[in-house]
The first five atom37 places (N, CA, C, CB, O) and aatype in JSON, in Angstrom:
{
  "aatype": [12, 1, 9, 6, 10, 11, 11, 13, 7, 16, 16, 10, 9, 15, 1, 5, 0, 7, 11, 6, 0, 10, 0, 0, 13, 5, 15, 15, 10, 0, 6, 10, 11, 14, 3, 6, 2, 10, 6, 19, 3, 13, 7, 7, 0, 9, 16, 13, 15, 14, 15, 17, 7, 3, 6, 13, 10, 16, 14, 10, 10, 2, 5, 10, 7, 3, 1, 10, 9, 10, 10, 14, 16, 3, 2, 14, 15, 19, 1, 9, 16, 19, 6, 10, 10, 6, 1, 16, 5, 3, 11, 11, 13, 1, 1, 0],
  "atom_mask": [
    [1, 1, 1, 1, 1],
    [1, 1, 1, 1, 1],
    [1, 1, 1, 1, 1],
    [1, 1, 1, 1, 1],
    [1, 1, 1, 1, 1],
    [1, 1, 1, 1, 1],
    [1, 1, 1, 1, 1],
    [1, 1, 1, 1, 1],
    [1, 1, 1, 0, 1],
    [1, 1, 1, 1, 1],
    [1, 1, 1, 1, 1],
    [1, 1, 1, 1, 1],
    [1, 1, 1, 1, 1],
    [1, 1, 1, 1, 1],
    [1, 1, 1, 1, 1],
    [1, 1, 1, 1, 1],
    [1, 1, 1, 1, 1],
    [1, 1, 1, 0, 1],
    [1, 1, 1, 1, 1],
    [1, 1, 1, 1, 1],
    [1, 1, 1, 1, 1],
    [1, 1, 1, 1, 1],
    [1, 1, 1, 1, 1],
    [1, 1, 1, 1, 1],
    [1, 1, 1, 1, 1],
    [1, 1, 1, 1, 1],
    [1, 1, 1, 1, 1],
    [1, 1, 1, 1, 1],
    [1, 1, 1, 1, 1],
    [1, 1, 1, 1, 1],
    [1, 1, 1, 1, 1],
    [1, 1, 1, 1, 1],
    [1, 1, 1, 1, 1],
    [1, 1, 1, 1, 1],
    [1, 1, 1, 1, 1],
    [1, 1, 1, 1, 1],
    [1, 1, 1, 1, 1],
    [1, 1, 1, 1, 1],
    [1, 1, 1, 1, 1],
    [1, 1, 1, 1, 1],
    [1, 1, 1, 1, 1],
    [1, 1, 1, 1, 1],
    [1, 1, 1, 0, 1],
    [1, 1, 1, 0, 1],
    [1, 1, 1, 1, 1],
    [1, 1, 1, 1, 1],
    [1, 1, 1, 1, 1],
    [1, 1, 1, 1, 1],
    [1, 1, 1, 1, 1],
    [1, 1, 1, 1, 1],
    [1, 1, 1, 1, 1],
    [1, 1, 1, 1, 1],
    [1, 1, 1, 0, 1],
    [1, 1, 1, 1, 1],
    [1, 1, 1, 1, 1],
    [1, 1, 1, 1, 1],
    [1, 1, 1, 1, 1],
    [1, 1, 1, 1, 1],
    [1, 1, 1, 1, 1],
    [1, 1, 1, 1, 1],
    [1, 1, 1, 1, 1],
    [1, 1, 1, 1, 1],
    [1, 1, 1, 1, 1],
    [1, 1, 1, 1, 1],
    [1, 1, 1, 0, 1],
    [1, 1, 1, 1, 1],
    [1, 1, 1, 1, 1],
    [1, 1, 1, 1, 1],
    [1, 1, 1, 1, 1],
    [1, 1, 1, 1, 1],
    [1, 1, 1, 1, 1],
    [1, 1, 1, 1, 1],
    [1, 1, 1, 1, 1],
    [1, 1, 1, 1, 1],
    [1, 1, 1, 1, 1],
    [1, 1, 1, 1, 1],
    [1, 1, 1, 1, 1],
    [1, 1, 1, 1, 1],
    [1, 1, 1, 1, 1],
    [1, 1, 1, 1, 1],
    [1, 1, 1, 1, 1],
    [1, 1, 1, 1, 1],
    [1, 1, 1, 1, 1],
    [1, 1, 1, 1, 1],
    [1, 1, 1, 1, 1],
    [1, 1, 1, 1, 1],
    [1, 1, 1, 1, 1],
    [1, 1, 1, 1, 1],
    [1, 1, 1, 1, 1],
    [1, 1, 1, 1, 1],
    [1, 1, 1, 1, 1],
    [1, 1, 1, 1, 1],
    [1, 1, 1, 1, 1],
    [1, 1, 1, 1, 1],
    [1, 1, 1, 1, 1],
    [1, 1, 1, 1, 1]
  ],
  "atom_positions": [
    [[46.12, 122.42, -18.57], [45.27, 122.78, -17.45], [44.11, 121.79, -17.41], [44.76, 124.25, -17.58], [43.63, 121.33, -18.44]],
    [[43.69, 121.47, -16.2], [42.57, 120.54, -16.03], [41.48, 121.23, -15.2], [43.03, 119.22, -15.35], [41.76, 121.87, -14.19]],
    [[40.23, 121.07, -15.63], [39.09, 121.56, -14.88], [38.27, 120.35, -14.43], [38.22, 122.54, -15.72], [37.86, 119.53, -15.25]],
    [[38.04, 120.26, -13.13], [37.2, 119.2, -12.58], [35.8, 119.76, -12.42], [37.76, 118.66, -11.21], [35.58, 120.67, -11.63]],
    [[34.85, 119.22, -13.17], [33.5, 119.77, -13.16], [32.81, 119.61, -11.81], [32.68, 119.12, -14.22], [31.85, 120.32, -11.52]],
    [[33.28, 118.68, -10.99], [32.65, 118.48, -9.68], [32.76, 119.73, -8.81], [33.28, 117.29, -8.97], [32.02, 119.87, -7.83]],
    [[33.67, 120.63, -9.14], [33.77, 121.87, -8.37], [32.54, 122.74, -8.55], [35.02, 122.65, -8.77], [32.29, 123.65, -7.76]],
    [[31.75, 122.46, -9.6], [30.51, 123.19, -9.84], [29.3, 122.43, -9.29], [30.32, 123.45, -11.33], [28.17, 122.91, -9.38]],
    [[29.54, 121.24, -8.73], [28.47, 120.42, -8.18], [28.44, 119.06, -8.83], [0.0, 0.0, 0.0], [29.17, 118.8, -9.79]],
    [[27.58, 118.2, -8.32], [27.46, 116.85, -8.87], [26.27, 116.72, -9.8], [27.34, 115.84, -7.75], [26.2, 115.79, -10.6]],
    [[25.34, 117.65, -9.7], [24.15, 117.64, -10.56], [24.19, 118.9, -11.41], [22.83, 117.56, -9.71], [23.8, 119.98, -10.96]],
    [[24.67, 118.75, -12.64], [24.88, 119.88, -13.55], [23.73, 119.88, -14.56], [26.28, 119.78, -14.28], [23.78, 119.18, -15.57]],
    [[22.68, 120.68, -14.26], [21.45, 120.47, -15.03], [20.79, 121.68, -15.67], [20.49, 119.85, -14.16], [19.91, 121.47, -16.51]],
    [[21.12, 122.88, -15.36], [20.35, 123.98, -15.96], [21.22, 124.89, -16.81], [19.65, 124.8, -14.87], [22.43, 124.99, -16.6]],
    [[20.59, 125.56, -17.76], [21.31, 126.53, -18.59], [21.92, 127.63, -17.73], [20.37, 127.14, -19.64], [23.09, 128.0, -17.9]],
    [[21.13, 128.14, -16.81], [21.61, 129.23, -15.96], [22.83, 128.8, -15.15], [20.49, 129.71, -15.02], [23.8, 129.55, -15.04]],
    [[22.79, 127.6, -14.6], [23.93, 127.09, -13.82], [25.15, 126.9, -14.73], [23.58, 125.76, -13.12], [26.28, 127.15, -14.3]],
    [[24.94, 126.46, -15.96], [26.04, 126.29, -16.91], [26.68, 127.63, -17.26], [0.0, 0.0, 0.0], [27.9, 127.74, -17.35]],
    [[25.85, 128.65, -17.47], [26.35, 130.0, -17.76], [27.15, 130.54, -16.58], [25.19, 130.96, -18.09], [28.22, 131.12, -16.75]],
    [[26.62, 130.32, -15.38], [27.31, 130.8, -14.18], [28.64, 130.08, -13.98], [26.42, 130.62, -12.94], [29.63, 130.7, -13.58]],
    [[28.66, 128.79, -14.25], [29.91, 128.02, -14.12], [30.96, 128.54, -15.1], [29.65, 126.52, -14.36], [32.12, 128.7, -14.74]],
    [[30.54, 128.79, -16.33], [31.48, 129.31, -17.33], [32.0, 130.69, -16.91], [30.81, 129.39, -18.71], [33.19, 130.97, -17.04]],
    [[31.11, 131.53, -16.41], [31.53, 132.86, -15.96], [32.53, 132.74, -14.81], [30.3, 133.69, -15.53], [33.51, 133.48, -14.76]],
    [[32.28, 131.83, -13.89], [33.18, 131.63, -12.76], [34.53, 131.09, -13.2], [32.55, 130.69, -11.74], [35.55, 131.34, -12.56]],
    [[34.54, 130.34, -14.3], [35.77, 129.72, -14.78], [36.61, 130.66, -15.65], [35.44, 128.47, -15.56], [37.77, 130.37, -15.92]],
    [[36.05, 131.76, -16.1], [36.74, 132.65, -17.03], [38.08, 133.16, -16.5], [35.85, 133.82, -17.35], [39.03, 133.28, -17.28]],
    [[38.17, 133.46, -15.22], [39.45, 133.97, -14.7], [40.53, 132.91, -14.77], [39.28, 134.46, -13.25], [41.69, 133.21, -15.06]],
    [[40.17, 131.65, -14.5], [41.14, 130.56, -14.63], [41.5, 130.33, -16.09], [40.58, 129.26, -14.01], [42.65, 130.07, -16.42]],
    [[40.51, 130.44, -16.96], [40.72, 130.22, -18.39], [41.69, 131.26, -18.96], [39.39, 130.27, -19.14], [42.44, 130.98, -19.89]],
    [[41.66, 132.46, -18.4], [42.56, 133.52, -18.86], [44.02, 133.16, -18.63], [42.23, 134.84, -18.15], [44.91, 133.69, -19.3]],
    [[44.28, 132.25, -17.69], [45.64, 131.82, -17.39], [46.15, 130.73, -18.34], [45.72, 131.31, -15.97], [47.33, 130.38, -18.3]],
    [[45.27, 130.2, -19.19], [45.65, 129.15, -20.13], [46.62, 129.71, -21.16], [44.39, 128.55, -20.83], [46.33, 130.72, -21.81]],
    [[47.75, 129.07, -21.31], [48.75, 129.51, -22.28], [48.27, 129.19, -23.7], [50.12, 128.83, -22.0], [47.49, 128.25, -23.88]],
    [[48.73, 129.94, -24.7], [48.27, 129.74, -26.08], [48.51, 128.34, -26.62], [48.93, 130.74, -26.97], [47.79, 127.88, -27.51]],
    [[49.52, 127.65, -26.1], [49.83, 126.3, -26.61], [49.38, 125.21, -25.62], [51.33, 126.17, -26.88], [49.74, 124.04, -25.79]],
    [[48.62, 125.59, -24.62], [48.2, 124.65, -23.57], [46.79, 124.13, -23.83], [48.27, 125.32, -22.19], [45.92, 124.87, -24.28]],
    [[46.58, 122.85, -23.54], [45.25, 122.25, -23.67], [44.46, 122.44, -22.38], [45.37, 120.75, -24.01], [45.02, 122.63, -21.31]],
    [[43.15, 122.37, -22.52], [42.26, 122.36, -21.37], [41.59, 120.99, -21.32], [41.19, 123.51, -21.44], [40.86, 120.62, -22.24]],
    [[41.84, 120.25, -20.25], [41.25, 118.93, -20.07], [40.05, 119.04, -19.15], [42.29, 117.92, -19.51], [40.13, 119.64, -18.08]],
    [[38.93, 118.47, -19.57], [37.71, 118.49, -18.78], [37.54, 117.13, -18.12], [36.47, 118.84, -19.65], [37.43, 116.11, -18.79]],
    [[37.52, 117.13, -16.78], [37.38, 115.93, -15.99], [35.95, 115.85, -15.46], [38.41, 115.9, -14.82], [35.51, 116.72, -14.71]],
    [[35.23, 114.8, -15.85], [33.83, 114.63, -15.46], [33.67, 113.83, -14.17], [33.07, 113.94, -16.57], [32.55, 113.6, -13.72]],
    [[34.78, 113.4, -13.56], [34.73, 112.61, -12.34], [33.95, 113.33, -11.25], [0.0, 0.0, 0.0], [34.17, 114.52, -11.0]],
    [[33.05, 112.62, -10.62], [32.25, 113.2, -9.55], [30.93, 113.78, -10.01], [0.0, 0.0, 0.0], [30.05, 114.04, -9.19]],
    [[30.77, 114.0, -11.31], [29.49, 114.49, -11.83], [28.52, 113.32, -11.9], [29.67, 115.17, -13.23], [28.83, 112.29, -12.51]],
    [[27.37, 113.47, -11.29], [26.36, 112.41, -11.31], [25.41, 112.61, -12.49], [25.57, 112.37, -9.99], [25.14, 111.68, -13.25]],
    [[24.93, 113.83, -12.62], [24.01, 114.16, -13.71], [24.6, 115.32, -14.51], [22.58, 114.53, -13.17], [25.06, 116.31, -13.94]],
    [[24.57, 115.17, -15.84], [25.14, 116.17, -16.74], [24.16, 116.37, -17.88], [26.55, 115.74, -17.27], [24.07, 115.54, -18.78]],
    [[23.43, 117.48, -17.84], [22.36, 117.68, -18.83], [22.88, 118.41, -20.08], [21.21, 118.48, -18.2], [23.89, 119.12, -20.03]],
    [[22.16, 118.23, -21.2], [22.53, 118.94, -22.43], [22.49, 120.46, -22.27], [21.6, 118.53, -23.55], [23.31, 121.16, -22.86]],
    [[21.56, 120.98, -21.48], [21.48, 122.43, -21.33], [22.71, 122.98, -20.6], [20.19, 122.83, -20.57], [23.28, 123.98, -21.03]],
    [[23.13, 122.33, -19.52], [24.33, 122.76, -18.8], [25.55, 122.61, -19.71], [24.52, 121.94, -17.5], [26.37, 123.52, -19.81]],
    [[25.66, 121.46, -20.36], [26.79, 121.2, -21.24], [26.88, 122.2, -22.39], [0.0, 0.0, 0.0], [27.96, 122.64, -22.76]],
    [[25.72, 122.56, -22.94], [25.71, 123.52, -24.05], [26.2, 124.89, -23.6], [24.3, 123.63, -24.64], [26.89, 125.57, -24.35]],
    [[25.84, 125.29, -22.4], [26.25, 126.6, -21.9], [27.71, 126.62, -21.45], [25.36, 127.02, -20.75], [28.33, 127.68, -21.44]],
    [[28.26, 125.47, -21.07], [29.63, 125.43, -20.58], [30.6, 124.91, -21.64], [29.71, 124.55, -19.34], [31.59, 125.57, -21.94]],
    [[30.32, 123.75, -22.2], [31.27, 123.13, -23.14], [31.27, 123.76, -24.52], [30.96, 121.67, -23.26], [32.34, 123.94, -25.12]],
    [[30.11, 124.1, -25.05], [30.05, 124.64, -26.41], [30.86, 125.92, -26.57], [28.6, 124.89, -26.81], [31.61, 126.04, -27.53]],
    [[30.73, 126.9, -25.65], [31.58, 128.09, -25.8], [33.07, 127.77, -25.71], [31.22, 129.12, -24.75], [33.89, 128.37, -26.4]],
    [[33.42, 126.82, -24.84], [34.83, 126.43, -24.73], [35.31, 125.78, -26.02], [35.03, 125.47, -23.55], [36.43, 126.03, -26.46]],
    [[34.48, 124.94, -26.61], [34.83, 124.31, -27.89], [35.0, 125.37, -28.97], [33.76, 123.28, -28.31], [35.95, 125.31, -29.76]],
    [[34.1, 126.32, -29.01], [34.2, 127.39, -30.01], [35.46, 128.23, -29.8], [32.96, 128.29, -29.95], [36.08, 128.68, -30.77]],
    [[35.84, 128.44, -28.57], [37.01, 129.26, -28.25], [38.32, 128.5, -28.42], [36.91, 129.79, -26.84], [39.3, 129.04, -28.93]],
    [[38.35, 127.24, -27.98], [39.62, 126.5, -27.92], [39.8, 125.47, -29.03], [39.72, 125.81, -26.6], [40.92, 125.07, -29.31]],
    [[38.72, 125.04, -29.66], [38.82, 124.03, -30.71], [39.46, 122.75, -30.19], [0.0, 0.0, 0.0], [39.03, 122.21, -29.17]],
    [[40.48, 122.26, -30.89], [41.14, 121.0, -30.54], [41.94, 121.07, -29.23], [42.06, 120.58, -31.65], [42.42, 120.05, -28.75]],
    [[42.08, 122.25, -28.68], [42.79, 122.38, -27.4], [41.9, 121.99, -26.22], [43.3, 123.81, -27.22], [42.38, 121.85, -25.1]],
    [[40.6, 121.81, -26.48], [39.66, 121.34, -25.46], [39.61, 119.82, -25.55], [38.24, 121.97, -25.64], [39.24, 119.27, -26.59]],
    [[39.96, 119.15, -24.46], [40.03, 117.69, -24.45], [39.12, 117.16, -23.35], [41.49, 117.2, -24.25], [39.24, 117.55, -22.18]],
    [[38.21, 116.26, -23.72], [37.33, 115.63, -22.75], [37.98, 114.34, -22.26], [35.92, 115.36, -23.36], [38.31, 113.47, -23.06]],
    [[38.15, 114.23, -20.96], [38.75, 113.03, -20.39], [37.73, 111.9, -20.37], [39.28, 113.31, -18.96], [36.52, 112.15, -20.33]],
    [[38.2, 110.65, -20.4], [37.29, 109.5, -20.44], [36.36, 109.45, -19.23], [38.09, 108.21, -20.53], [36.74, 109.84, -18.12]],
    [[35.15, 108.96, -19.46], [34.17, 108.79, -18.4], [33.27, 107.61, -18.73], [33.35, 110.08, -18.19], [33.01, 107.31, -19.9]],
    [[32.78, 106.95, -17.69], [31.81, 105.88, -17.86], [30.4, 106.37, -17.57], [32.15, 104.7, -16.96], [29.45, 105.59, -17.65]],
    [[30.25, 107.64, -17.24], [28.95, 108.19, -16.87], [28.05, 108.29, -18.11], [29.11, 109.59, -16.21], [28.38, 109.0, -19.06]],
    [[26.92, 107.57, -18.1], [26.04, 107.58, -19.29], [25.46, 108.96, -19.59], [24.92, 106.59, -19.1], [25.27, 109.29, -20.76]],
    [[25.15, 109.76, -18.57], [24.57, 111.07, -18.87], [25.59, 111.98, -19.53], [24.03, 111.73, -17.58], [25.23, 112.81, -20.37]],
    [[26.85, 111.84, -19.18], [27.91, 112.63, -19.83], [28.06, 112.17, -21.27], [29.26, 112.5, -19.07], [28.11, 113.0, -22.18]],
    [[28.15, 110.88, -21.48], [28.34, 110.35, -22.84], [27.2, 110.76, -23.77], [28.45, 108.83, -22.81], [27.43, 111.21, -24.89]],
    [[25.97, 110.61, -23.3], [24.81, 110.95, -24.13], [24.77, 112.45, -24.41], [23.49, 110.5, -23.44], [24.49, 112.87, -25.53]],
    [[25.05, 113.25, -23.4], [25.04, 114.7, -23.57], [26.1, 115.15, -24.57], [25.26, 115.41, -22.22], [25.82, 115.97, -25.45]],
    [[27.31, 114.62, -24.46], [28.38, 115.0, -25.39], [28.0, 114.6, -26.82], [29.72, 114.33, -24.97], [28.21, 115.38, -27.75]],
    [[27.47, 113.41, -27.0], [27.03, 112.98, -28.34], [25.95, 113.89, -28.88], [26.53, 111.52, -28.3], [25.97, 114.25, -30.06]],
    [[25.0, 114.28, -28.05], [23.93, 115.17, -28.47], [24.48, 116.54, -28.86], [22.88, 115.32, -27.35], [24.08, 117.11, -29.88]],
    [[25.39, 117.07, -28.07], [26.0, 118.37, -28.39], [26.77, 118.3, -29.71], [26.94, 118.82, -27.26], [26.74, 119.25, -30.5]],
    [[27.46, 117.21, -29.95], [28.19, 117.06, -31.22], [27.23, 117.06, -32.4], [29.02, 115.76, -31.21], [27.51, 117.66, -33.43]],
    [[26.1, 116.39, -32.24], [25.12, 116.36, -33.35], [24.48, 117.73, -33.56], [24.02, 115.31, -33.06], [24.35, 118.17, -34.7]],
    [[24.09, 118.39, -32.48], [23.4, 119.67, -32.65], [24.34, 120.79, -33.08], [22.72, 120.06, -31.35], [23.91, 121.71, -33.78]],
    [[25.6, 120.73, -32.68], [26.58, 121.76, -33.05], [27.32, 121.42, -34.34], [27.58, 121.96, -31.93], [28.01, 122.26, -34.91]],
    [[27.19, 120.18, -34.79], [27.9, 119.68, -35.96], [29.42, 119.88, -35.8], [27.39, 120.39, -37.24], [30.12, 120.24, -36.74]],
    [[29.88, 119.63, -34.58], [31.31, 119.71, -34.26], [31.65, 118.53, -33.37], [31.67, 121.06, -33.55], [30.78, 117.98, -32.69]],
    [[32.9, 118.14, -33.38], [33.36, 117.02, -32.56], [34.25, 117.53, -31.43], [34.13, 115.99, -33.43], [35.08, 118.43, -31.61]],
    [[34.06, 116.94, -30.27], [34.95, 117.19, -29.14], [36.13, 116.25, -29.24], [34.2, 117.02, -27.78], [35.98, 115.09, -29.63]],
    [[37.28, 116.74, -28.9], [38.48, 115.89, -28.85], [38.44, 115.12, -27.53], [39.81, 116.74, -28.99], [38.16, 115.69, -26.47]],
    [[38.74, 113.84, -27.61], [38.74, 113.0, -26.43], [40.15, 112.48, -26.17], [37.75, 111.84, -26.59], [40.92, 112.23, -27.09]],
    [[40.46, 112.32, -24.89], [41.78, 111.79, -24.51], [41.82, 110.29, -24.75], [42.1, 112.12, -23.03], [42.84, 109.66, -24.49]]
  ]
}
């Protein structure tokens, strides 16, 4: 399964918005098969803050572990945010 973050907007910046995005995604996530990966596509996201990422990506990482795969991106705000989340959570995201 693939989730395109642009469906939540191009400026992903607040904790509250990250929580709301995760809540909105829960029904789709329930359809994920036990052996299926979830790919996160950052295409179209202009700004991606650590607070939004922490509220959306961290719970998914905790729930899915290695089944959560971050697709490649050249966006510096995404790269910096993911690196920061890895340091603060002391966990690594799997990358495609």
